[in-house]
C-alpha positions in Angstrom: -36.1 -38.6 10.4 -35.7 -37.9 6.7 -36.9 -40.2 3.9 -36.4 -40.3 0.1 -39.7 -39.9 -1.8 -40.3 -40.3 -5.5 -43.4 -39.0 -7.3 -44.6 -38.6 -10.8 -44.8 -35.1 -12.2 -47.4 -33.8 -14.8 -44.7 -34.1 -17.5 -44.2 -37.8 -16.8 -40.8 -37.4 -15.1 -40.1 -38.7 -11.6 -39.4 -36.1 -9.0 -37.0 -37.1 -6.1 -37.5 -35.4 -2.8 -36.2 -35.5 0.8 -39.2 -35.5 3.1 -40.0 -35.8 6.8 -43.2 -36.4 8.7 -44.4 -34.2 11.5 -47.8 -34.8 13.3 -48.7 -37.2 10.4 -48.1 -34.5 7.9 -45.5 -34.8 5.1 -43.1 -31.9 4.7 -40.9 -31.6 1.7 -37.4 -30.6 3.0 -35.4 -30.7 -0.2 -36.3 -31.1 -3.9 -33.4 -32.8 -5.7 -34.7 -32.7 -9.2 -36.7 -34.7 -11.8 -35.5 -37.8 -13.7 -36.5 -38.9 -17.1 -34.4 -42.1 -17.2 -33.7 -44.9 -14.8 -30.0 -43.8 -14.8 -31.0 -40.2 -13.8 -33.4 -41.6 -11.1 -30.6 -43.7 -9.6 -28.2 -40.7 -9.5 -30.8 -38.5 -7.8 -31.5 -41.1 -5.2 -27.8 -41.3 -4.4 -27.6 -37.5 -4.1 -30.7 -37.6 -1.8 -29.0 -40.2 0.4 -25.9 -38.0 0.6 -28.0 -35.0 1.5 -29.7 -36.9 4.3 -26.3 -38.2 5.5 -24.9 -34.8 5.7 -28.0 -33.3 7.3 -28.1 -35.9 10.0 -24.3 -36.3 10.4 -24.8 -40.1 10.4 -22.9 -42.6 8.3 -24.7 -45.5 6.7 -23.7 -49.0 8.0 -22.0 -50.0 4.7 -20.7 -46.9 2.9 -20.7 -47.5 -0.8 -17.4 -47.2 -2.7 -18.4 -44.0 -4.5 -18.2 -42.1 -1.2 -14.5 -41.8 -1.8 -15.1 -39.0 -4.4 -16.6 -35.6 -3.7 -18.8 -35.7 -6.8 -22.0 -37.8 -7.1 -21.5 -40.7 -9.5 -23.4 -39.4 -12.4 -22.9 -39.4 -16.1 -20.5 -36.6 -17.2 -23.1 -35.4 -19.7 -25.1 -34.2 -16.6 -22.2 -32.0 -15.4 -21.4 -28.6 -16.9 -18.3 -26.5 -16.2 -19.6 -22.9 -15.5 -16.3 -21.3 -14.8 -13.8 -20.6 -12.0 -13.7 -18.5 -8.9 -10.7 -17.6 -6.8 -12.3 -18.0 -3.4 -9.1 -19.3 -1.7 -7.3 -15.9 -2.2 -10.5 -14.2 -1.0 -10.6 -16.3 2.1 -6.9 -15.7 3.0 -7.1 -12.0 2.5 -10.4 -11.8 4.4 -8.7 -13.4 7.4 -5.9 -10.9 7.2 -8.4 -8.0 7.0 -9.8 -9.2 10.3 -6.7 -7.7 11.8 -8.4 -4.3 11.4 -11.1 -5.4 13.8 -14.0 -4.3 11.5 -17.1 -6.5 11.4 -18.0 -8.2 8.1 -21.6 -7.3 8.6 -21.1 -3.5 8.9 -18.1 -3.0 6.7 -18.1 -5.8 4.1 -18.0 -3.5 1.1 -15.1 -1.5 2.5 -13.1 -4.7 3.2 -13.9 -6.1 -0.2 -12.7 -2.9 -1.9 -9.4 -3.1 0.1 -9.1 -6.8 -0.9 -9.6 -6.3 -4.6 -7.2 -3.3 -4.6 -4.5 -5.7 -3.2 -5.3 -8.3 -5.9 -6.1 -6.2 -9.0 -6.4 -2.5 -8.4 -8.9 -0.6 -10.5 -11.5 2.2 -10.4 -14.3 1.6 -7.9 -16.8 0.6 -10.7 -14.2 -1.8 -12.2 -13.5 -3.1 -8.7 -17.1 -4.0 -8.2 -17.1 -5.9 -11.5 -13.9 -7.7 -10.6 -15.4 -8.8 -7.2 -18.3 -10.4 -9.1 -16.1 -12.0 -11.8 -13.4 -13.4 -9.5 -15.3 -14.3 -6.4 -19.0 -14.1 -7.1 -19.3 -11.2 -4.6 -21.9 -8.6 -5.7 -22.3 -5.0 -4.5 -24.3 -2.2 -6.0 -22.4 0.8 -7.2 -24.8 3.1 -5.3 -23.9 1.2 -2.1 -20.3 2.6 -2.3 -21.4 6.2 -2.7 -23.9 5.8 0.2 -21.1 4.3 2.4 -18.5 7.1 1.8 -19.3 9.2 4.9 -19.2 6.2 7.2 -15.9 5.0 5.5 -14.2 8.3 6.0 -15.3 8.3 9.7 -13.3 5.1 10.2 -9.9 6.7 9.7 -9.0 7.0 13.4 -10.3 3.5 14.2 -8.3 2.0 11.3 -5.1 3.8 12.5 -5.5 2.5 16.0 -6.0 -1.0 14.7 -2.9 -0.7 12.5 -0.8 0.7 15.4 -2.0 -2.2 17.7 -0.9 -4.6 14.9 2.5 -2.9 14.6 3.0 -3.1 18.4 2.0 -6.8 18.6 3.8 -8.1 15.5 6.7 -5.7 14.9 7.5 -4.4 18.5 6.5 -0.8 17.6 6.9 1.4 20.7 6.5 5.0 19.4 10.2 5.7 20.1 11.1 6.4 16.4 9.1 7.0 13.3 9.9 7.9 9.7 8.1 10.5 7.7 7.9 11.5 4.0 5.5 13.1 1.6 4.1 12.2 -1.8 1.5 13.5 -4.3 -1.5 11.9 -6.0 -2.8 13.4 -9.2 -6.3 13.5 -10.6 -7.7 12.7 -14.1 -8.9 16.3 -14.2 -7.5 19.7 -15.1 -9.7 21.7 -12.8 -8.8 22.8 -9.3 -11.3 22.8 -6.4 -12.4 26.2 -5.4 -12.2 27.3 -1.8 -15.5 27.7 0.1 -15.9 31.2 1.5 -18.5 32.9 3.7 -20.4 36.1 3.0 -17.4 38.2 4.1 -15.0 36.4 1.7 -13.3 34.5 4.5 -12.2 30.9 3.5 -14.2 28.4 5.6 -12.9 25.3 3.7 -10.0 25.0 1.4 -10.4 23.1 -1.9 -8.5 19.8 -1.7 -7.6 19.3 -5.4 -5.0 22.0 -6.2 -2.2 22.5 -8.7 1.2 22.2 -7.0 4.7 20.7 -7.3 4.0 17.1 -8.5 6.3 14.2 -7.7 4.5 12.4 -10.6 5.5 15.2 -13.1 1.8 16.0 -13.7 2.2 19.7 -13.3 -0.9 20.6 -15.3 -3.2 18.4 -13.3 -4.5 19.0 -9.7 -3.3 16.8 -6.9 -3.4 16.2 -3.2 -0.4 15.9 -0.9 -0.1 12.9 1.4 2.1 12.8 4.6 2.9 9.2 5.7 4.4 7.9 9.0 5.9 4.4 9.0 7.9 2.3 11.5 11.5 1.4 11.0 10.4 -1.7 9.1 8.3 0.4 6.7 4.9 -0.6 8.2 2.5 2.4 7.8 0.9 3.7 11.0 -0.6 7.1 10.2 -1.2 9.5 7.4 -2.7 12.9 6.7 -4.1 14.5 3.5 -3.3 18.1 2.5 -4.4 20.5 -0.3 -2.4 19.9 -3.5 -0.6 23.3 -3.3 0.8 22.6 0.2 4.6 22.8 0.4 5.8 19.5 1.7 7.9 21.1 4.5 4.7 22.7 5.8 3.2 19.3 6.4 6.0 18.1 8.7 5.1 19.8 12.0 1.3 19.4 11.9 1.5 15.6 11.1 4.3 14.8 13.7 2.9 17.0 16.5 -0.6 15.7 15.8 0.6 12.1 16.0 2.4 12.8 19.2 -0.6 14.4 20.8 -3.1 11.9 19.6 -1.3 9.0 21.1 0.1 10.8 24.2 3.7 10.0 23.3 6.2 11.4 25.8 9.4 10.8 23.8 9.5 10.6 20.0 12.2 10.7 17.3 11.2 11.5 13.8 13.4 10.8 10.7 12.8 12.7 7.5 14.5 13.9 4.3 16.1 17.3 3.6 12.9 18.9 2.4 11.5 19.0 5.9 14.3 21.1 7.4 13.9 24.8 7.9 14.7 27.2 10.7 11.0 27.4 11.7 10.6 23.7 11.7 13.7 23.2 13.8 12.4 25.7 16.4 9.0 24.1 16.5 10.5 20.6 17.0 12.5 22.0 19.9 9.4 23.7 21.4 7.4 20.4 21.3 10.3 18.4 22.7 10.6 16.3 19.6 13.9 14.6 18.6 14.7 14.6 14.9 17.1 13.3 12.3 16.7 15.2 9.1 18.7 15.0 5.9 20.9 18.1 5.3 21.4 19.9 2.0 25.2 20.1 1.9 25.2 22.7 -0.9 23.4 25.2 1.4 26.3 25.2 3.9 28.5 28.2 4.3 31.8 27.9 2.5 33.7 27.9 5.9 31.5 25.0 7.1 32.1 23.1 3.8 35.8 23.4 4.3 35.7 22.2 7.9 33.7 19.1 6.8 35.7 18.3 3.7 39.0 18.6 5.6 37.8 16.3 8.4 36.4 13.7 6.0 38.6 13.7 2.9 41.5 16.0 3.7 40.4 17.6 0.4 42.4 15.0 -1.5 41.4 14.0 -5.0 43.5 10.8 -5.0 40.9 7.9 -5.3 43.2 5.4 -3.6 43.4 7.7 -0.6 39.7 8.4 -0.7 38.9 4.7 -0.7 40.7 4.4 2.7 38.4 7.1 4.2 35.2 5.2 3.4 32.8 5.3 6.3 34.4 8.0 8.4 32.2 10.7 10.0 32.4 14.1 11.7 30.1 16.5 13.4 29.9 20.3 13.5 27.6 23.0 15.0 25.6 25.0 12.5 22.7 27.6 12.7 20.3 24.7 12.1 21.7 22.6 14.9 24.2 19.7 15.1 25.2 18.4 11.6 26.7 14.9 11.4 28.4 14.2 8.1 29.9 11.0 6.6 31.9 10.0 3.6 31.1 7.1 1.3 33.5 6.1 -1.4 30.7 4.4 -3.4 28.7 7.5 -3.1 31.7 9.5 -4.2 32.2 7.5 -7.4 28.5 7.8 -8.3 28.3 11.6 -7.7 31.6 12.1 -9.6 30.2 10.3 -12.6 27.0 12.4 -12.5 29.0 15.6 -12.1 31.3 14.8 -15.0 28.2 14.2 -17.2 26.7 17.5 -16.2 30.0 19.4 -16.9 30.3 17.7 -20.3 26.7 18.7 -21.1 27.4 22.3 -20.1 30.5 22.4 -22.3 28.7 21.0 -25.3 25.9 23.6 -24.9 28.5 26.4 -24.9 30.2 25.0 -28.0 27.0 24.8 -29.9 26.0 28.4 -29.0 22.3 27.5 -29.2 21.1 30.3 -27.0 20.4 30.5 -23.3 20.1 27.0 -21.7 19.3 26.0 -18.2 21.7 23.4 -16.9 23.4 22.9 -13.5 27.0 24.2 -14.3 26.2 27.1 -16.5 25.6 30.7 -15.4 25.0 34.1 -17.1 28.2 36.0 -17.8 26.7 39.3 -16.8 23.4 40.9 -15.9 22.3 41.3 -19.5 21.9 37.4 -19.6 23.0 37.4 -23.3 25.9 35.0 -22.8 26.7 32.0 -20.6 29.9 30.6 -19.1 30.9 27.7 -16.9 30.1 28.2 -13.3 33.6 27.3 -12.0 32.7 28.3 -8.4 29.8 25.8 -8.3 31.9 23.1 -9.9 34.6 23.5 -7.2 32.0 23.5 -4.4 30.5 20.3 -5.9 33.9 18.6 -6.1 34.6 19.5 -2.5 31.4 17.7 -1.3 31.6 14.6 -3.5 30.7 11.5 -1.5 29.7 13.5 1.6 26.2 13.4 3.1 24.8 15.3 6.1 22.2 14.7 8.8 20.8 17.4 11.2 19.8 16.1 14.6 19.3 17.2 18.2 20.2 13.7 19.6 23.6 14.8 20.8 24.2 11.8 23.0 23.8 9.3 20.1 26.8 8.1 18.2 27.3 9.2 14.6 26.8 5.6 13.4 23.4 5.4 15.2 22.2 8.6 13.6 23.3 7.6 10.2 21.9 4.1 10.5 18.5 5.5 11.5 18.5 7.8 8.5 19.3 5.0 6.1 16.0 3.3 7.2 14.1 6.2 5.6 14.0 4.3 2.3 11.2 2.2 3.8 8.8 5.2 3.5 9.8 5.6 -0.2 9.2 1.9 -0.7 5.8 2.2 0.9 4.9 5.0 -1.5 6.2 2.9 -4.5 3.9 0.0 -3.4 0.9 2.4 -3.0 1.5 4.0 -6.4 2.5 0.9 -8.5 1.2 -2.3 -6.9 -2.0 -0.6 -5.4 -2.4 1.9 -8.2 -3.3 4.7 -5.8 -2.8 7.2 -8.7 -4.4 8.6 -10.7 -7.5 9.4 -8.6 -10.8 9.3 -10.4 -12.9 10.8 -7.5 -13.7 14.5 -7.4 -15.6 15.1 -4.1 -13.6 15.6 -1.0 -15.1 12.7 1.0 -14.8 10.3 -1.9 -11.1 11.3 -2.3 -10.5 10.7 1.5 -12.3 7.3 1.3 -10.1 6.3 -1.7 -6.9 7.2 0.3 -8.1 5.3 3.4 -8.7 2.2 1.2 -5.2 2.5 -0.2 -3.8 2.9 3.3 -5.5 -0.2 4.5 -4.3 -2.2 1.5 -0.8 -0.9 2.0 -0.9 -2.1 5.6 -2.0 -5.6 4.6 0.7 -5.7 1.9 3.5 -4.7 4.2 2.3 -7.1 6.9 2.4 -10.0 4.4 5.8 -8.9 3.0 7.4 -8.5 6.5 6.0 -11.9 7.7 6.9 -13.9 4.5 9.9 -12.0 3.1 8.2 -12.1 -0.3 6.7 -9.3 -2.4 3.0 -8.8 -2.5 2.9 -9.6 -6.2 4.6 -13.0 -5.5 2.1 -13.8 -2.7 -1.0 -12.9 -4.7 0.3 -15.0 -7.7 0.6 -18.0 -5.4 -2.9 -17.5 -3.8 -4.5 -17.0 -7.2 -3.1 -20.3 -8.5 -5.6 -22.1 -6.2 -8.8 -22.1 -8.2 -12.3 -23.3 -7.5 -13.8 -25.1 -10.6 -17.6 -24.5 -10.6 -19.5 -27.6 -11.9 -23.2 -27.4 -12.4 -25.2 -30.6 -11.8 -27.9 -30.2 -14.5 -30.3 -32.7 -12.8 -30.4 -30.8 -9.5 -29.1 -27.3 -10.5 -26.7 -27.8 -7.7 -23.3 -26.1 -8.0 -20.4 -28.3 -7.1 -17.0 -26.8 -6.2 -13.7 -28.6 -7.0 -10.7 -26.8 -5.5 -7.3 -27.3 -7.1 -4.3 -28.5 -5.0 -2.6 -26.1 -2.7 1.2 -26.1 -3.4 3.9 -26.6 -0.8 5.1 -23.0 -1.3 1.6 -21.6 -0.7 1.3 -23.8 2.4 4.5 -22.2 3.6 3.1 -18.7 3.0 0.0 -19.5 5.1 2.2 -20.9 7.9 4.3 -17.7 8.0 1.1 -15.7 8.1 -0.2 -17.9 11.0 -3.2 -18.9 8.9 -4.9 -22.3 8.3 -7.2 -23.3 5.5 
């Protein structure tokens, strides 16, 4: 049983303690503070009574009126505001991160770095500072660098957790996936050197390499990322390649590796035109993989173009007639397999405007005679390359294909509409990359060692998974969700008598409650 004890201190103040007696010995359980006035003494005794009540989980017979408030009744000059934390947002995202099935004890730093990347992406050092400022969570910088090897080793575990999540919540069944490639550049101008043995054979390729940059950072080294997502855009797997890897060369290794890793018997992959090549088509067939890949119509033979254009538009230029042909499709056999093509009047108008702008630009350049210029519809007049003329052949081919898009596939039994609808879902991968690069600030990369780079990309992949989960469940953007969560603040009040920190949480809005409900979370 606990008792409140008061005793005089050497300074003349009155100390207030919670004590208990065991075998006739007095044990101080809690020191509440020292009072210098009767008012302070009364406040400390009330706080001691509350502490005992909480510790014993017993209510007094006649609860005083002040129990209706969460703060002890004390003069406001004994309370000091010491700032705010955003623990509510931390708690919500921590519950979502539990979906990865990683224990807090062993992986708290990794989970915290994923969490802060969702809220306010920054460098690893800045992230550690933000964790302290926003949530009072402290990690040492050296702790991250020590943890890098163990973080990288979690890639397969994380992917399996994400796939289990996709299967449970979004009915992912491995029947169809969507693939695309992006690049992440580095705040560096130096490539990684390849590691070679005594005979000069490459034993490990450098990861940071100059290559074709989708970020237009052609003078900075980069890495190439291949990402697989579901039809909803939920990420399920990724691979990292050297920065000078051609994106089409990533296609077969990633897709075949994914199929083998998860023992998938039947898989259809959807990808853009950059992935199609004779070699890739043959390898897809060898591995019994189905595919839907964008076709580059300009690379068709003239005879094939004429067949497609005649079937879809009748080669008419009358826009009233073309509007009536919106949505029709056709299919032809080509060297690269079955090609399904469709006509969109909206696409026709857009491509026509772009073509007319390019032709006008070419004409203006010719009129100004400012020397050799590179633009789409100009070509050299002769082998001497001293004069340019309009490329009328290319203009005519472009006009013939306005509004027409093609899709290579080996799914011969599927309807044209099914193939086209599947391909149109490819934008989800592009959206996933946009989220990673903008909302999660995956680029630029500030790490320079291979494992640190791989750890950074894994953190971004985990953050992307949480973001897409929230967006799919709530139909709101990640930014909108985070804004609502961060509106719930914890005011930190210091009781100067006891040095106790008291937390006052702001009200949770109805809109935020609705978000939690859709995420199947309580608070």
